[in-house]
N, C-alpha and C positions, 0 to 999 in steps of 0.2 A: 832144850826143855829142862835140863838139870837146873838152870839158873832161874826158872820160873818167871819168864819174861811177861811183861804187861802187853807187849805187842809181838805177835808171831806172824812171820811171813814165810810161806811155803811155796816154792816155785817148782812145779811139776814133781812133787814129792812122791807120787805113786806111778810115774810114767813107765817104769820098767819092771813092773811086778805083775803077778797073776791076779785074777779077780778075787780069789779067796783072801789073799794077803792084803789086797786093797781094802776089802771090807773090814778086816781086822784092824788095819791102821786107822780107818775112818771111825771105827768104834772107839778106839783109844783117843783119837782127836776130839770126838764128841764130848768126852768127859774133860779132857785137858783144856779145851778152848773156852769152857764156861767162864764168864767173868773177865775175858780178855779180848782185845781186838785181834782178829785173825784174818789175814789175807791169804787165800789159796789161789794160786795162779795155775790154771790147767787148761788143756785143750779137751779134756775128757770129762763129760758130765754123766756121772753114774748115779744110780738111785741111792747108793750108800753115802755119797757126798751131799745129795739133795736133802737127805734126811736131817742134816744139821746146819746147813747154811741158811742165813736169813735173807741174803740178797745176792743176786748174780749180776755181774757187770759184764756187758758185752762190748768187745772192742773189735773194730774192723779196720785194717790197714792203719793201725796206730791211733785211731780215733774212737772215743767213747760214743757208742750209738744207742745204748739202752742200759737201764738199770732197774732192778726190781726183783720180786719173788719169781721163782721158776714158773708158777702157774700163770702169772701175768705176762711174762715174756713169751711163753708158748702161744698165748693168744695174740700178742701185739707186735712181736719182733720177728720178721721173716728170716733174718740172718740166724738168730737163735733157733728158730724152728728147724731150719735146714741142718744146722749142726747137730741138734738133738736127734732128729729123725735119721740122719746118716749114721750116728752111733748106735741107735736101736737096730737099724738094718745090719750093720756090721756085726753086732753081737748075735743076731739071728743066723748069720752066715757061719760064724765061728762055731 
């Protein structure tokens, strides 16, 4: 981030932190990612990340199966629906 890259790729950047820290990182990223292409690779779909991403790409077994805004994928992509619902249920249990 110090080099101010035009392209930013983050792979599971917040996978090993608590929810509060994740929200803070996503808040910083929301400002830092303006005006640059950013790919965020994650298995976790939280509201704090959905607040600033423009498109979600869903892959299953190495194949692209859907792409679009969160709201569209919730309506049209069963794989994404299951992933998102499982995470909501997990957060309710925690």
